[in-house]
C-alpha positions as CSV (number, residue, x, y, z in Angstrom):
1,M,-35.3,-89.1,-48.8
2,G,-33.7,-85.9,-47.3
3,K,-31.0,-85.7,-44.9
4,R,-33.0,-84.7,-41.9
5,F,-35.5,-87.3,-42.5
6,V,-33.6,-90.2,-42.7
7,I,-31.3,-88.7,-39.7
8,G,-34.5,-88.7,-37.8
9,L,-35.6,-92.3,-38.3
10,L,-32.2,-93.5,-37.6
11,A,-32.0,-91.2,-34.5
12,L,-35.4,-93.1,-33.5
13,C,-34.1,-96.4,-34.1
14,L,-30.9,-95.8,-32.3
15,F,-33.2,-94.5,-28.8
16,S,-35.6,-97.5,-29.6
17,F,-32.1,-99.7,-29.8
18,C,-30.7,-98.2,-26.3
19,V,-33.9,-98.5,-24.1
20,Q,-33.5,-102.5,-25.5
21,L,-29.9,-102.6,-23.9
22,A,-30.7,-101.0,-21.0
23,L,-33.6,-103.6,-19.9
24,Y,-31.0,-106.3,-22.4
25,P,-29.7,-107.6,-18.5
26,S,-33.8,-108.2,-17.4
27,L,-34.7,-110.4,-20.0
28,P,-34.9,-114.3,-19.7
29,E,-32.3,-116.6,-21.4
30,T,-34.8,-117.3,-23.7
31,V,-37.2,-115.1,-26.1
32,P,-40.8,-115.9,-27.9
33,I,-39.9,-114.9,-31.6
34,H,-42.6,-116.0,-33.4
35,W,-46.8,-116.4,-33.0
36,N,-49.1,-118.9,-34.6
37,A,-52.4,-117.4,-35.8
38,A,-54.2,-118.0,-32.2
39,G,-51.7,-115.8,-31.2
40,E,-49.9,-118.5,-29.4
41,V,-45.7,-118.5,-29.1
42,D,-44.5,-121.3,-31.0
43,G,-40.9,-120.4,-31.6
44,W,-38.1,-119.2,-29.1
45,A,-34.8,-117.8,-29.5
46,G,-31.9,-117.0,-26.8
47,K,-31.7,-113.2,-26.3
48,P,-28.9,-112.2,-28.6
49,A,-31.6,-112.1,-30.8
50,V,-33.5,-109.3,-29.5
51,L,-30.4,-107.2,-30.2
52,L,-30.4,-109.0,-34.0
53,L,-34.1,-107.8,-34.5
54,G,-32.9,-104.1,-33.1
55,L,-30.6,-103.8,-35.5
56,L,-33.4,-104.3,-38.7
57,P,-35.2,-100.7,-38.2
58,F,-31.5,-99.9,-39.0
59,G,-31.0,-101.9,-41.8
60,L,-34.6,-100.9,-43.4
61,T,-33.9,-96.9,-42.9
62,V,-30.6,-97.2,-45.0
63,L,-32.7,-99.2,-47.6
64,F,-35.3,-97.0,-48.0
65,A,-32.6,-93.9,-48.4
66,A,-30.4,-96.2,-51.0
67,L,-33.2,-97.2,-53.1
68,P,-34.0,-93.8,-55.0
69,K,-30.1,-93.7,-55.7
70,I,-29.2,-96.8,-56.8
71,D,-32.4,-98.1,-58.6
72,P,-32.2,-97.4,-62.7
73,K,-35.6,-96.5,-62.0
74,K,-35.3,-93.6,-59.3
75,E,-37.1,-90.8,-61.6
76,S,-40.6,-92.6,-60.3
77,Y,-39.2,-92.0,-56.3
78,R,-38.7,-89.0,-57.0
79,K,-42.3,-88.2,-58.7
80,H,-43.7,-90.4,-55.6
81,M,-41.4,-89.2,-52.6
82,K,-44.3,-87.6,-51.1
83,V,-45.9,-91.3,-50.8
84,Y,-42.1,-92.8,-50.7
85,R,-41.2,-91.1,-47.8
86,P,-44.1,-91.5,-45.1
87,L,-44.7,-95.1,-46.3
88,S,-40.6,-95.6,-45.6
89,A,-41.2,-93.7,-42.0
90,L,-44.1,-96.4,-41.2
91,F,-42.5,-99.5,-42.3
92,V,-39.6,-98.7,-39.9
93,L,-42.0,-97.6,-37.0
94,F,-43.8,-100.9,-37.6
95,F,-40.8,-103.2,-37.2
96,I,-39.7,-101.0,-34.3
97,G,-43.0,-102.0,-32.6
98,M,-42.2,-105.3,-33.7
99,V,-39.1,-105.7,-31.9
100,W,-40.9,-104.0,-28.7
101,L,-43.7,-106.9,-29.0
102,V,-40.8,-109.3,-28.2
103,M,-39.2,-107.6,-25.7
104,L,-42.7,-106.8,-23.7
105,S,-43.5,-110.4,-24.6
106,A,-40.1,-111.6,-22.9
107,L,-40.8,-109.2,-19.9
108,E,-44.1,-111.0,-19.5
109,F,-46.2,-108.6,-20.3
110,K,-49.5,-110.0,-21.5
111,L,-50.5,-108.8,-25.1
112,P,-52.5,-109.4,-27.8
113,V,-49.6,-109.9,-29.8
114,G,-52.1,-111.2,-32.9
115,G,-54.0,-108.2,-32.5
116,L,-51.6,-105.9,-32.3
117,I,-49.5,-107.6,-35.2
118,S,-52.8,-107.3,-37.5
119,A,-53.5,-103.9,-36.8
120,G,-50.2,-102.7,-37.6
121,I,-50.5,-104.5,-41.1
122,G,-53.8,-103.2,-41.2
123,L,-52.7,-99.5,-40.8
124,I,-50.5,-99.8,-43.6
125,F,-52.6,-101.5,-46.0
126,I,-54.9,-98.0,-44.8
127,F,-52.7,-95.6,-45.5
128,I,-51.2,-97.5,-49.0
129,G,-54.8,-97.4,-49.9
130,N,-55.3,-93.8,-49.0
131,Y,-52.3,-93.0,-51.3
132,M,-53.0,-95.3,-53.8
133,P,-55.1,-92.3,-56.1
134,R,-52.3,-90.1,-56.2
135,I,-49.9,-92.5,-57.9
136,R,-49.2,-91.6,-61.5
137,P,-48.3,-93.9,-64.6
138,N,-45.3,-95.8,-64.0
139,Y,-43.3,-99.2,-63.9
140,T,-41.7,-98.5,-60.2
141,F,-44.7,-98.3,-57.9
142,G,-49.1,-98.8,-57.9
143,I,-51.0,-101.6,-59.9
144,R,-48.9,-102.6,-62.4
145,L,-51.0,-105.0,-65.0
146,P,-50.8,-104.8,-68.6
147,W,-54.0,-103.1,-69.3
148,T,-53.2,-100.0,-66.5
149,L,-49.7,-99.8,-68.0
150,A,-51.3,-99.4,-71.6
151,N,-54.2,-96.6,-70.9
152,E,-53.6,-93.8,-68.1
153,T,-57.4,-93.6,-67.8
154,V,-57.7,-97.3,-66.9
155,W,-54.5,-96.5,-64.4
156,Y,-56.2,-93.8,-62.4
157,K,-59.2,-95.4,-62.0
158,T,-58.0,-98.6,-60.9
159,H,-56.4,-96.8,-58.4
160,R,-58.9,-95.3,-57.2
161,V,-61.5,-98.3,-56.8
162,G,-57.9,-100.7,-55.8
163,G,-57.2,-97.4,-53.0
164,A,-60.6,-98.2,-51.7
165,L,-60.3,-101.8,-51.7
166,L,-57.0,-101.4,-50.1
167,M,-58.4,-99.7,-46.9
168,A,-61.0,-101.9,-46.7
169,A,-58.9,-104.6,-46.1
170,G,-56.6,-102.5,-43.6
171,I,-60.0,-102.3,-41.7
172,L,-61.0,-105.5,-42.3
173,M,-57.3,-106.9,-40.6
174,G,-57.8,-104.8,-37.9
175,V,-60.6,-105.8,-36.5
176,S,-60.7,-109.4,-37.1
177,G,-56.8,-109.9,-35.2
178,F,-59.1,-109.6,-32.3
179,L,-61.3,-111.9,-33.2
180,P,-59.5,-115.5,-32.1
181,G,-60.0,-118.3,-35.0
182,I,-60.6,-115.9,-38.2
183,A,-57.7,-113.6,-38.3
184,A,-55.5,-115.7,-40.6
185,F,-58.7,-116.4,-42.5
186,A,-59.6,-112.5,-43.4
187,G,-56.2,-111.5,-43.8
188,V,-55.5,-114.0,-46.8
189,A,-59.6,-113.7,-47.8
190,A,-59.1,-109.5,-47.9
191,L,-55.7,-109.7,-49.7
192,L,-57.3,-111.8,-52.8
193,A,-60.5,-109.7,-52.8
194,V,-57.7,-106.3,-53.5
195,V,-55.6,-108.7,-56.1
196,I,-58.6,-110.2,-57.9
197,G,-61.1,-107.4,-57.6
198,S,-58.8,-104.8,-58.5
199,S,-57.3,-107.0,-61.8
200,V,-61.0,-107.6,-62.8
201,Y,-62.2,-103.7,-62.5
202,A,-58.5,-103.0,-64.4
203,W,-59.7,-105.1,-67.5
204,V,-63.6,-104.6,-67.5
205,I,-62.4,-100.6,-67.4
206,Y,-60.0,-101.4,-70.3
207,K,-61.8,-103.3,-72.4
208,R,-64.8,-100.4,-72.2
209,E,-61.7,-97.3,-72.8
210,V,-61.1,-99.8,-76.1
211,R,-64.9,-100.0,-77.5
212,Q,-65.7,-96.2,-76.3
213,N,-62.2,-94.8,-77.9
214,G,-60.3,-97.6,-80.1
215,K,-57.2,-98.2,-80.3
216,P,-55.8,-98.2,-76.6
217,E,-53.4,-94.9,-75.1
218,E,-49.4,-96.6,-75.4
């Protein structure tokens, strides 16, 4: 991913962790670590759990940096680095944000935790959906269905539609997270719509390509 990029992410993780350490003495002995669909705390842990959570972004950064080097299909990472790099950063930032939701909630800040988590996930969906049309045929990234892998035209058309569906799902998740009672349902419904919609569309386009052009591309 580039040394400067990885060092920048690690520096951000370190800054966040150092601030956590500074605030650690102010934390209560138990901290919230899980919220239900209604945004209510239903899981607690001792405050050392905050430090363990603070190490997760470091681990993610190292993992994202290592995958392109250790994966047998490393060529796919090289071709899609313009997507992989910012997506990796977004996931690391999301987990840093999750750590700070725990920290601020433990310090008795009144936050719409459920809504913020849904908004964060929705933002990731929007980002991925925006980049999906740029993903070239491969066996590592994207909508890897028998029909998309068999035909390049089907691949690109499916990723354009799938990207639009994923962006719409991200917007729905972001908005529904602040509407009590429907966030979980909306999230599941949005994901199902993306998966089913993309799969059906790929199959329909594949059949159309076969009818029009005969034998599908290999």
